[in-house]
PyMOL commands that place a pseudoatom at each C-alpha (Angstrom):
pseudoatom trace, name=CA, resn=MET, resi=1, chain=A, elem=C, hetatm=0, pos=[-0.017, 0.031, 0.035]
pseudoatom trace, name=CA, resn=SER, resi=2, chain=A, elem=C, hetatm=0, pos=[1.548, 3.239, -1.000]
pseudoatom trace, name=CA, resn=ASP, resi=3, chain=A, elem=C, hetatm=0, pos=[1.729, 6.347, 1.237]
pseudoatom trace, name=CA, resn=SER, resi=4, chain=A, elem=C, hetatm=0, pos=[-0.876, 8.338, -0.713]
pseudoatom trace, name=CA, resn=THR, resi=5, chain=A, elem=C, hetatm=0, pos=[-3.281, 5.359, -0.527]
pseudoatom trace, name=CA, resn=MET, resi=6, chain=A, elem=C, hetatm=0, pos=[-2.849, 5.089, 3.209]
pseudoatom trace, name=CA, resn=ALA, resi=7, chain=A, elem=C, hetatm=0, pos=[-3.207, 8.834, 3.691]
pseudoatom trace, name=CA, resn=THR, resi=8, chain=A, elem=C, hetatm=0, pos=[-6.378, 8.751, 1.620]
pseudoatom trace, name=CA, resn=TYR, resi=9, chain=A, elem=C, hetatm=0, pos=[-7.716, 5.781, 3.582]
pseudoatom trace, name=CA, resn=LEU, resi=10, chain=A, elem=C, hetatm=0, pos=[-6.970, 7.487, 6.950]
pseudoatom trace, name=CA, resn=ALA, resi=11, chain=A, elem=C, hetatm=0, pos=[-8.488, 10.751, 5.721]
pseudoatom trace, name=CA, resn=GLU, resi=12, chain=A, elem=C, hetatm=0, pos=[-11.710, 8.818, 4.913]
pseudoatom trace, name=CA, resn=HIS, resi=13, chain=A, elem=C, hetatm=0, pos=[-11.694, 6.799, 8.157]
pseudoatom trace, name=CA, resn=PRO, resi=14, chain=A, elem=C, hetatm=0, pos=[-10.246, 9.032, 10.896]
pseudoatom trace, name=CA, resn=ARG, resi=15, chain=A, elem=C, hetatm=0, pos=[-11.066, 6.676, 13.678]
pseudoatom trace, name=CA, resn=MET, resi=16, chain=A, elem=C, hetatm=0, pos=[-8.661, 4.146, 12.136]
pseudoatom trace, name=CA, resn=ALA, resi=17, chain=A, elem=C, hetatm=0, pos=[-5.757, 6.412, 12.860]
pseudoatom trace, name=CA, resn=GLY, resi=18, chain=A, elem=C, hetatm=0, pos=[-6.357, 5.987, 16.514]
pseudoatom trace, name=CA, resn=VAL, resi=19, chain=A, elem=C, hetatm=0, pos=[-6.783, 2.295, 16.183]
pseudoatom trace, name=CA, resn=LEU, resi=20, chain=A, elem=C, hetatm=0, pos=[-3.566, 1.892, 14.300]
pseudoatom trace, name=CA, resn=PHE, resi=21, chain=A, elem=C, hetatm=0, pos=[-1.751, 4.154, 16.924]
pseudoatom trace, name=CA, resn=THR, resi=22, chain=A, elem=C, hetatm=0, pos=[-3.181, 2.033, 19.763]
pseudoatom trace, name=CA, resn=VAL, resi=23, chain=A, elem=C, hetatm=0, pos=[-2.133, -1.275, 18.140]
pseudoatom trace, name=CA, resn=LEU, resi=24, chain=A, elem=C, hetatm=0, pos=[1.326, -0.131, 17.504]
pseudoatom trace, name=CA, resn=LEU, resi=25, chain=A, elem=C, hetatm=0, pos=[1.654, 1.140, 21.098]
pseudoatom trace, name=CA, resn=LEU, resi=26, chain=A, elem=C, hetatm=0, pos=[0.571, -2.180, 22.484]
pseudoatom trace, name=CA, resn=LEU, resi=27, chain=A, elem=C, hetatm=0, pos=[2.915, -4.137, 20.176]
pseudoatom trace, name=CA, resn=THR, resi=28, chain=A, elem=C, hetatm=0, pos=[5.754, -1.967, 21.397]
pseudoatom trace, name=CA, resn=GLN, resi=29, chain=A, elem=C, hetatm=0, pos=[4.934, -2.641, 24.949]
pseudoatom trace, name=CA, resn=ALA, resi=30, chain=A, elem=C, hetatm=0, pos=[4.518, -6.327, 24.394]
pseudoatom trace, name=CA, resn=GLY, resi=31, chain=A, elem=C, hetatm=0, pos=[7.861, -6.572, 22.616]
pseudoatom trace, name=CA, resn=ASN, resi=32, chain=A, elem=C, hetatm=0, pos=[9.615, -4.775, 25.462]
pseudoatom trace, name=CA, resn=ALA, resi=33, chain=A, elem=C, hetatm=0, pos=[8.001, -7.042, 28.073]
pseudoatom trace, name=CA, resn=ALA, resi=34, chain=A, elem=C, hetatm=0, pos=[8.988, -10.131, 26.099]
pseudoatom trace, name=CA, resn=ALA, resi=35, chain=A, elem=C, hetatm=0, pos=[12.537, -9.024, 25.694]
pseudoatom trace, name=CA, resn=ALA, resi=36, chain=A, elem=C, hetatm=0, pos=[12.769, -8.200, 29.517]
pseudoatom trace, name=CA, resn=ASN, resi=37, chain=A, elem=C, hetatm=0, pos=[11.276, -11.547, 30.408]
pseudoatom trace, name=CA, resn=ASN, resi=38, chain=A, elem=C, hetatm=0, pos=[13.862, -13.580, 28.516]
pseudoatom trace, name=CA, resn=ALA, resi=39, chain=A, elem=C, hetatm=0, pos=[16.842, -11.729, 30.023]
pseudoatom trace, name=CA, resn=ALA, resi=40, chain=A, elem=C, hetatm=0, pos=[19.201, -14.128, 31.833]
pseudoatom trace, name=CA, resn=ILE, resi=41, chain=A, elem=C, hetatm=0, pos=[21.884, -13.296, 34.283]
pseudoatom trace, name=CA, resn=SER, resi=42, chain=A, elem=C, hetatm=0, pos=[24.793, -15.569, 33.884]
pseudoatom trace, name=CA, resn=GLY, resi=43, chain=A, elem=C, hetatm=0, pos=[27.575, -15.821, 36.432]
pseudoatom trace, name=CA, resn=PRO, resi=44, chain=A, elem=C, hetatm=0, pos=[28.929, -17.873, 39.150]
for i in range(1, 44): cmd.bond("trace and resi %d" % i, "trace and resi %d" % (i + 1))
show_as sticks, trace
zoom trace
């Protein structure tokens, strides 16, 4: 999907901009939590 097509779609459906932002925010938080969960401390 090109940038102009996406911009046109979001202009026609403004609520989807908020939905996309929320989904990206949740994915970012989930990725950080998964990365922190698998951290291992190796040592004696």
